[in-house]
N, C-alpha and C positions, 0 to 999 in steps of 0.2 A: 724661752730661756736658752742661751747658747750652751752647747755641749761642754762638759767639764774638760779642762786642759790636762794634758799629760805632762807631768813635771819631770823633765829629763835634765838632770843637773849637768850632764856632760856637754850639752849643747848651748849652755848659757852664753859663753863667750862669742860663739858664732852668731847667735841670734842678736845679741846686743850690737855687734859690729854691723850686721846687715841692716838693722832697723835705723841706726843713726850713726854715721861715721864720726860725729862730733863727740860721742861718749864711748869711752873704752872701759869696760868693767874689769876690775882687778880680780885675779884668781882668788885672792884672799877673801874678797867679798862673797864669792860663791860658797866657799866652805863655811863662812860665818853666818850666811843668810839663813833665815828660818825656813823650814820645809812645810809647805802646805799639804794638807790631806788631799788624797786623790779626788775627793768629792767636791772640792772647791771649784766654782765656775769662774769664767772670765770676769763676770760682774763682781764676784767676791774679790778677785785679785785687783780689779780696778778700785774698789772701795778701800782696800788695804793700801794701795798705791797713794790714793788721795790722803789717807790718814798719815802715811809716812812723810809725805810732803809737808803736812801741817806740823809734824814733829821735827822737821828738818833732819830726818834720818836718811842720809844719802845712800847707805848700803841697802836699806830696805827699798828705797825708791828704785834703785837699779835692779834689784832682784825682781820686784813685781812688774816693773815696766818691761823687762826682758821677756816676760811670759805673756805679753799682750801684743804679739807680733801682728796678728790679724784682727785685732779688736775693731769693732765697728765705729769707734770714735777715736781714730788715731791722733787727731789734733790735740786732744786732752792728754793722751798718754805721752806724747812728745812734750807738751807744755809742762806736765808734772815732772818729766825727766830733767828738764832744763831749769825749772824754777829754783831748786835749791842751790844751783850753781850760778845764779844770775849775776853775781859780781865778778865771776871769773870768765864769763862769756866774751868772745871777741865780737867786733862789729859784724864780721862775716857770718857768725853763728846767728846773731839776731836777724840779720837780713835774710838768711836762708829760711828760718822758720816763717817769717812774715811772707816770703814769696810762696812757700808751699801752702799756706793756709790763708792767703790773701782774701779779705772781705768777710772773714768769719768773726763771730763774737769773741772767741778765745784769742784770735790774733790781735784784736783790738786791746784785749786785756794784756797781752804780751807786749804790745807797743807801749802801753801804760807803764809796765815794769821797766822797759828799756829807757823811756823818757825820764823816769825817776833816777836811773843810774846816770844818764847823760847830764841831768841837772846837778846831781851830787858831784860829778866830775867837772862841772862847769864847761862842758863841751857844747858851746852854744851853736856852733856851725851845724852839727848833726841834729841837735835839739830843734833848731829852727826849721830844719828840713822835715823832721818827723812829726812835730807837734801839730801842724795843720791836718795831718792824716789821722790824728786820734779822734775818732768819730764821736765817742760819748762825751768827751771833755768834761768829766764830772769829778775831777780830782783837784781839790784845792791846792795841794802841794805843787802840782804841775802849773797851775795858774800863777802861783808865786814864782816858780822858776821862769815862766814865760815873761813875767815883769822884770825879773832879774836880767834876763837876756836883753830886753829892751834898754834897761838901765845901763848895762855894760856898753851899749852902743851910743850912750849919751842922750837917750830919749827921756822926757819927763813923764813919769808914771805915778806921781804922787796921788793924783785924784783917783786913778784906778785902784791903787793900793788901799786907799781909805775905804773904798766901797767893798773891797774884798776882805780886808783884815778885820773881821767882826767876831771871831770865835777863837780866842787864844788856846783853848784846850786842843784844838786840831791843827795848830801851826806847824809842829814838827820842825825838821831842819830847814826845809825850804822857806817857809814863811818867816821863821826866825832870822834866817840869813838875809831875806829881803828887807826886813826892818833895819838890820844893821847896815846894809848897803845904802838904803835910803837916808839913814842918819849920816853916814860918812860922806855921801854926795851932797848933803845939804837940802835934799828934797823933803825930808822930814825934819821939822824943828822940835824943840823941847815940848811944845804943846802937843804935837802929834804923839810923841813918845809917852808923855804922861797920860794922854787919852788911852793909849794902849795898856798902860799899867792899870788904869781904872777898870778897863774891860777885864783884864786878867784877875783883878781883885774880885769883881762881881762873879766871875765864873770859876773861882778857886783854882786858877792856873798858876801855881807857884813858879814852875820852871820858866815859862815865858816872862813872867814879871821880873824874876831875878836877872835874866839875860838883858832885858831892856834897861833895868836899873843901872847895870854896868856901863851901858852906852851913855847914860846921863851922869856918870861919875858918882852915883849914889851907892850906898852899901847894899850889896845883894843879900847879905845875911839879914840885915834889918828889914829888907823888902820881904824876905821869906817869913820873918816873924810877923809882919803886919798882916799877912794872909793866914798863916798857920797858927800863930800864937798872939792874936791881937791884944790880949790883956797886957802882955809885957810891953808892947809899944805904947799903949795908952797910959800905963803907969808912969812912964818916963816923961810924959807930956809932949807937946807938939814940937819942941825944939826950936831951932832958928833956921830960917832959910826955906826955900821952896821944896827941896828934896825931903826934908824932915816933915814939913807940913803935908805934902802929898801922901807920904807913907802913913802919916797919922790919920788922914782922912780915909785911906783904904782900911786901916785898922778899925776905924769907927764903923764903917759899913759891915766889916766882918764880925765885929762884936754885936752889932744890931741883929745880925743873922741868927745868933744863938740866944741873945738876950736883948730885946729891943730897948728896954729901959736903960741898961748900962751903956748902950751905944749913944742914946740921947744925952745921958748925964755926961759922958766923956766929951761930946761935942760942945755942950753948953759950958763945961768947965774950961775949955780951951778958947772960948769966944773972944777973950781979951787979947789973945796972941795971934788970931787968924784974921785975915782980911775979909771984907764982906763977900767978895767972890769965892773965897775959900770956904766960908761958912755955907754959902749956897750949895757948893759941891758936896759938903758934908751932909746937909739936909737932904740932898738928892739921894745920897747913899743910904741914909736912914729911911727915907720915904719908900725906897724900893723894897727894903726888907719888911717894912710895915705893910706894904701892899700885898706881899706874899702871904702875910698873916691876916689880911683883910682887917687890920686894926683900924678902929675909928679915927685914930690920930693921923693916919696916912694922908688924908685930904689936907690937913693943916701943914704937914711936913712938905708936901709937894708945893704948896703956896710959898713956903719959906725957901724953896730951891729956885725961885724965879731968877733967871739970868744965868744959871749954871749950864755948862755944856753937858747935855744928857746923852747917854747911849741910846741906841734903838730900843733896848729892853726897858730902859727907864721911861722913855717917851710913851711907849705902849701902855705901861702900867699907870702912868700919870693920866692918860686918857681913860683908862678903865675905872680908876678911882673917881674921876670926874663924872663918868657915867653913873656909877653907883650913887653919887651925891646929887645927880640931876643938874649939875652945873654945865649946861650946854655951851655956854660961852667958853669955858675952859676946855671942853671937849674939842670945840672948833679950833681954838688957838693952838692947842697941843698937836692936833692932827696936821694943821697947816705948817707947823714947824718941823714935821718929820721929813727925812730925806725923800726925794721924789719916788724912788723905787718902793719904799715902804708905804708911802702915801697912796700908791696905786694898788696896794693889796685890797681885794674886795671887802675885807673887814673894815678898813678905814675909809674906803669910798662910801660904804653904806652909812657909817656913823657920822661922817662929815655931812652927808646929805641930810641925815636926821637932825643934826645940830643946826643946820641952816633953816630947816623947817621949824624947829622948836623956837628959834629966836624971832620968828615972824609967823606965829600960829594963825591958821585960817587964811593965809594969803598965798597966792600962787608964787612959786619960787622956781624960776627957770633953771638956775644953777643946780638946785637939788634934783629937779627932774632929769637934767642931763646926766648927773652922776648916777641916778638910779638906772637910767637906760643903758649906761655904759657897762653895767654888770648884770642886767636883767636876763641876758641870754645864757648865763652860767647856771649849771645845774646844782651848784653848791648851796649851802645854808644861806649865805648873804645874797646870792642870785635870786633865790626864792623869795626872800624878804623884800628885796628891791622891787621885784615884779609885783608883789602885793601892794607896795606903796604907790605903784602906778595904777592900782585898781584891778589887778588881774590875779585871780586864784589859779592854782595849778590845775591845768586840764591837759591830759596827755593826748597828743595827736594820734590819728589812726595809724596803724603799722604800715610800713612800706611793703614793697614786693618781697616775698619770702626768698630766702637764700636757696639756690638750686643745688641739686646733687653735684652738678659739674663744678660749681664754685667750691663746694666742700672738698671734692676730689682734688682740686688744685692745692688746697691747704694740706691735704694728706700727703701730697707728693713733694711738699716743701721740705728740703733736708734739715733746715734749722728747726722747724717745728717737730720733725721726727726725732731729732736729738733731744729736744725739750721733753717730749713724751717719754723717751727712754730714761731721762734723768728723773722725771716725776715718778716713774714706775720703780726706780731704785731709791726713792725717797730722798733724792738730792734736789731739794726744792730751790736752793739758791742757784745752782747751775741751770736747772730747768727754766727758771724765771729769766735768767740772763739770756739764754738762747731764744726763748719765746719773744721777749721784748725786742731783741736785736732784729728779728725778722719783721716785726711790726713797723719798723722805721720807714721802710720803703713801700708800705702798702697804702692803697686808697681806702676811703671810708667803707666802701662796699666790701673790700677784702678784709677789713677789720671785722665786719659783721660775719663774714664767712669764717674767719679764724675763730671768732667767738663761738660760732655754732659748732665748729670742729672740736673746740674745747668742751662744749656741752656734751657732745656725743662720746667723748672720752672721759667724762666725769671729772674734768679739771675745772671746777666751777669758779675758782678764784681767778684763773686766767680768762674765763668767759666774761666775768664781771669787769675786770680791769681793761680787757681789750675793747669791749663794747663801750665802756666809758669814754673812750678816745674819740668817738664820732661826734660830729656836731650837726651835720645836715641830715644824714640818715641815721635814725635812732631806733633801736629795738629795746623797749623797756622790759620785755620778758627776759632778755639776756642780762640787762643791768640789775634787775631786781627779781631774781629767781625765787621760786618757792618750793624747794625740794623737801621731801619728807612731810608733805602736808597731811598724809595719813596719820602721822604722829603728832604734828603740830596742831592741827585743827581741834582734835578732842582735848589735847592738853590745855590749850588756851581757852576753849569754850567752857570747860569744866571750872576753870579758875576765874573766868570772867575777864581775862586779859585781852587787850587789843592785839590781835594777831599781826597787824601791820607793824606795830611797834616792836613786837618780839622778833619778827623777821628783820626789821631794821637794825635791831641790836645784834643779831647773829651775823648779818652782813658785815658789820663793823668788827665784831669780835674775831671771827674765824674765816670770813669769806667762804664759808661752807666747806672748809677743809676738814674732813672727818677726823683725821688723826692730828689736828693742830695741837701744838704743845707750846705754851709760852715759857719764857725764861724763868718765871717764878713758879711754874708747875701747873698752871691752869690747863684744862684738857677739854677737847671735843668742840662740838658746834658752838656751845654757849660758854666755852672757856671757864668751866667751873673749877674752883680750887678744891683740892682734896679735903681741907678742913671744912670748907663750906658744904661740900657734898655730905660729909659725915653728919654735920649739924642738921641739914635739911632731912636727910634720911631718917635720923632719929625723931625729928618732929613729925614726920608724916607716917612713921611706923614701918619704914622699909628695913626690916630686921636683917635681911640677907645681903645688904649692900657691901661690896668691896670696891676699893678705889680703882682696881683694874677695869671695872665695868664702865668707867666714865667715858670711854671711847665708843661705847654702844649708843646708838642714836636715841633709842627710847629712854634709856636710863639718863642720859645727859639732858635731854629735853625735859624729862619729868622733874629732875632735880633743879635744873636751871629755871624753869618756869615757876616752880613752887617757891624758889628763893626770891625771884623777881616779884612774885605776888606778896610775899612777906614784907619786902622792902617798900613797895608802893603802897601797901596797906597802912603803913605808918607815916606816910608823907602826903596826906591829903589827896591821894590819887594823882599827884603830879608826876607826869612822865619825865619831865626835865630833872626833878630832884632824884627820882628813882634811877634814872640813867646814870647820873653822877655818882650815886651811891653804889650802883652795880660795878662801876669801874674803879672807884677810889676807896670804896668801903663805907658802910653806914657811919662809922665813927668819925671819919673826916667830914662827911656830909653834915653831921650834927654840929661839928665845930664851925664849919663855914656858915651854916644857917644861923648859928647863934650870934654871928656878927651883924646880922641884919636888924635894922631899927624900924624898917618900914617895908611894905610889899615892893617887890621889884618886877618889872617886866621880864618875862621869861628869857628873852634874847639878851637882856642886860645881865641877868644872872649867869647865863651860859658863857658870855664873853668875859666875865670876871671870876670864873673858876680859877683858883690859884695854880693848879697843876696843868702844865701845857698839854700833857697826854689826855687828861680828863676833859679839859676845855674843848679840844678838838674832837674827842670822842662824843661828847654830848651833842655838839653841833652836827656831826655826821649822822649819828643815830636818829636825831629828830628830823633831819632832812630825808634820810632813808625812809622813815616811817610815813612821811607825807607822800612820797612816791608810791610806796606799797599800798597805801590807802586809795590813792588815785587809780592804781591798777585794779584793785579788788572791787572798789565801789563804782568805778566808772562815772565819777561825779567830781566837780570842782573841789579842791582841797586847800585849806589854809594852814600854812606852817605857823603863822602868828597865833591862830586860835589854838593850835595844838600846844604851843609853848605856854600860852596863858600867862598868869601872874603867879609869882612865887611869894608866899607869905613868910613872916619871921618864924622863929623856932617853934616847933611843935614837939612835945615830948612823947607823942604816941608811938614812935618807932621803937621797936624792942631794943633795949640797951645791950643785949647779949648777941645781937645779930653779928656774924663774922664779916 
């Protein structure tokens, strides 16, 4: 711990000027600033500085920053000093900071901030100079500004824009302005704009929908009603002309979201006034909502949507419902109609190959084999399944040469990783992860393994796992699938008869072994146990002295988490797939989803058709993890397909009161 600072108010002005001539601290700010107790450390001041920036409190920002003259991470102190003034900074001030901290993660973040300002001001000359230097290039707003810059030079960017503009809730000023510029230049026609409105309707993005409606000469107020108050629009009927019809169809989808039956009735009632293509769009909107509910009518509604221009979300759900129905021809045609980038996702590569096989059972299919091979080297859920379709179960290769002390010492000497550890020790996980991942960009696979081992030695297991996951040729599975706290885990799982590989696979997905992990909904610890669930389980197993604060204790967390998992799987025919879904989404939702089944489903089909995106990905990741853990522990070939098994229709055995 750095020694406590001496708070000497009389030196504040001199310190501030010496640290950064760009910022002059007013005397009034000194007198008004809060006074820290003498026991505060520099780390405490840094945390308060960070908090002041988040609250946009410039007086406190200057106060705390001025007390961090010799702080060991000056790049962040200076960044936080400048961040609240971002719109008042001159070009020279931006360039000064970037020159001082060139090549660092926080400098790239600062360049991101500057580029947003350049785009907002439409300063395309400097934007075009700086944008290629933005290393992460992970900001959709900047990608929209980059297309605006090209558009301003007369370039055709419509195709690139269509590929980029897929999520209206994240459009902001940049992407909204890009759409307006494309419309004004004629590169986006009315069909493009209405397609954007349909996307906005599906994602509850009222603001973008209203702005696009004005570009079409339609009523932005009615557009807002179609999304937020669909019953009002539906009560007035479809009206006359395309704008009224399109907004009516958006309202149909929004109504179906809350009450499927009313959405269907509204669409059918308007059938005499809507064209066949418009009805197909309407059925596509209804089918999507029916799919989210796994309603049995979803399959019929998708068939009625034939010919409609479907969004990527609609195409994926059309394919999923076809999977549930066993309609392999529809699975194939739907996947083949997806945009190329989506079609290349391992999910759809695998299911396209399966559909090709299913349409010609028992016959060799070269195209299906080629598709399986294209993803079989991936370590994810569908990579494992594809490998099994090629006749190979999971067998882990022998470990490579161990990481040497010299290789680990090189990681310890890396300034970026040192900053990351500093942040992790201060429980600033976001900043720590940013610094850590930034350093990985320039490393070889061998260095990734060394960095992962360095993370293990410093008990930052989430970074160990994620770093080791990046390698392809050299792989250390003990890093990717660690088994910490086995002295606690082994007796807990053995006593309950739980598959330890599965429980470890679940923990890996839940918390990445972060001891003090806390979710936004309050789940805690290794197994991310909710307080209400913990109290329920504690009562059931007779743990009378339980208090919620002990959930961060490994033994308590594992005991409550494994007992809850045992209760869940006990009522689900022993299915790890179902129990995994229930652990994430809750037994109540699992009961609803299972009640929609009319026949047994292949485990992989069930996993792919889980309605919640988070739970769908969670189930697939946990089951793949468990397969790897079993391969490590048993040192024998493992089958993910066998582990997934077959999921049967509703079973009432699961306790109705399980939280």
